[in-house]
Steps between C-alpha positions, in 0.01 A plus 500: 500500500238758409314259276477245782340756732240587236427134454441464874288817540257453210304211658469695823366800312250279321378364832454850642326610184258209517422570865441865420269409216311256724464769769374749243254245367377429855481872571299557183262225610483636855424861407146428371429298817628785719299754303184289510524425871599857576187621326295240689661609826419864435144405402464291818623788714260736324210256547590459866507876561170548319345212694611643834356840411181349361444282809511804729273693264244218485506467879425869545224491237330201668523672839350821360217321316404284798529800731199653327284208616416529871422127524867414455700496820846662506658160563310352208615783273858430601452129433369549147763765429776259606340223295502719186859609567632145534307390192677769294835402653441134411429589138811719499723216621356268234564760231860548620564125493353479150763750380772243581327216317366326809178309431249679722224248428679227692588750772134600534407133526756450775376809686141376465590157635691658789204730570264203502722313746529806724125555480430142609747533786354833613135439416389597852692827485377576148145423613539758779641746246204452264258530793677818614456651153129413505459649849673820393282527188157423648570640850251299712647685799732791566753596761326562832203269438413240762470163327465133584686248285448140602562492874701825510339835580678832505557839343682509166843658552666423164428327169796386289527280192563189708326539837245700699587634844232525768518643851267335751316685775768396750776640271625168360640495146332251267660418160273321250618390151294666231390169347330422833334843503376479140401135512247507785212699643594842632292709739558875486342661804589856392312523169151559636440704817428277796191574711558668833512280808227612741533493877284589797583588859249520787548617858271628772475845650271630775171627372537807716831597338580773248402318181613776264836522675542121489418495128751777423773335708449160338482653152833674563666174611373316192598776258855507641566142382644520143397142421132585523334631186318836511148554629475257792170497692443548873144410604316408821295192571302391805577171669288288729631694794294818511767679697765479223536581133727338240725704278518331156809594295488394136821517298668343197860425399661445162689190616380202698617639836166560671584298818826690555334838442212408732744401775690827466176699514399323823834589656479861385142545627584332829795737549283805428288660767157523341260762637263318737313797646239695307592858421397748769181684411528879500383667824167687464525875554421612854170691534523873534438640851157656556492876463521698821173653625 
């Protein structure tokens, strides 16, 4: 009976032994693969950490270097810093993929083809982006300048990488794509000082009036208007009527608002009581009484 059991168990033991040997052989073949890929995984993690640190470092260096040049706008510095950061991150991803045996050349070709397709689809947006970079570099205008682009006129409120924001004189927001700003004639009315706008006001006063008092009163009214530039003139001129004189007020304004200022001056002078009587002459001293005899 014992011999029969041994005869039955020996084939089963041989089967187990063969399976064990096959598992050990597979394990021996798997260990180098695990070791190799484990080393590659550790190297990829190390490359990724170094790339993340290096991208931030490069971004800060670009920002610091461009910050020393006053021609570079803060937005433009941020744009180039982000561009350098993403370039380092792209190289880092390619290096990580290369650690796992992925052919990066074909991947770069695919990325290039995808970038070309995206560029063709967004050529208008990319054109505005390129124009925004050129505007930020060459600075044909700055925030606060009054410009005319095409048929739009207004004060520059903001300049981004994609559009320029203007505010018209009646407080209407105007958004213009940068490719339209860069691609046509631009008039900047704030670069060179504009000549003063001259105005003149004439009105009659009686010739027998207090001319010095009239001149001082009119000069005070004109000087009180903040829109009028310093040193206005108040002169007198004779008209055809010999019984009246003309007061000639010469003034200038920085903006083209001469008619409005002239109208306000007429109202202010009309509401002011100008001296119309000549100043009283001093009384002559009375003669001394004759001495008593």
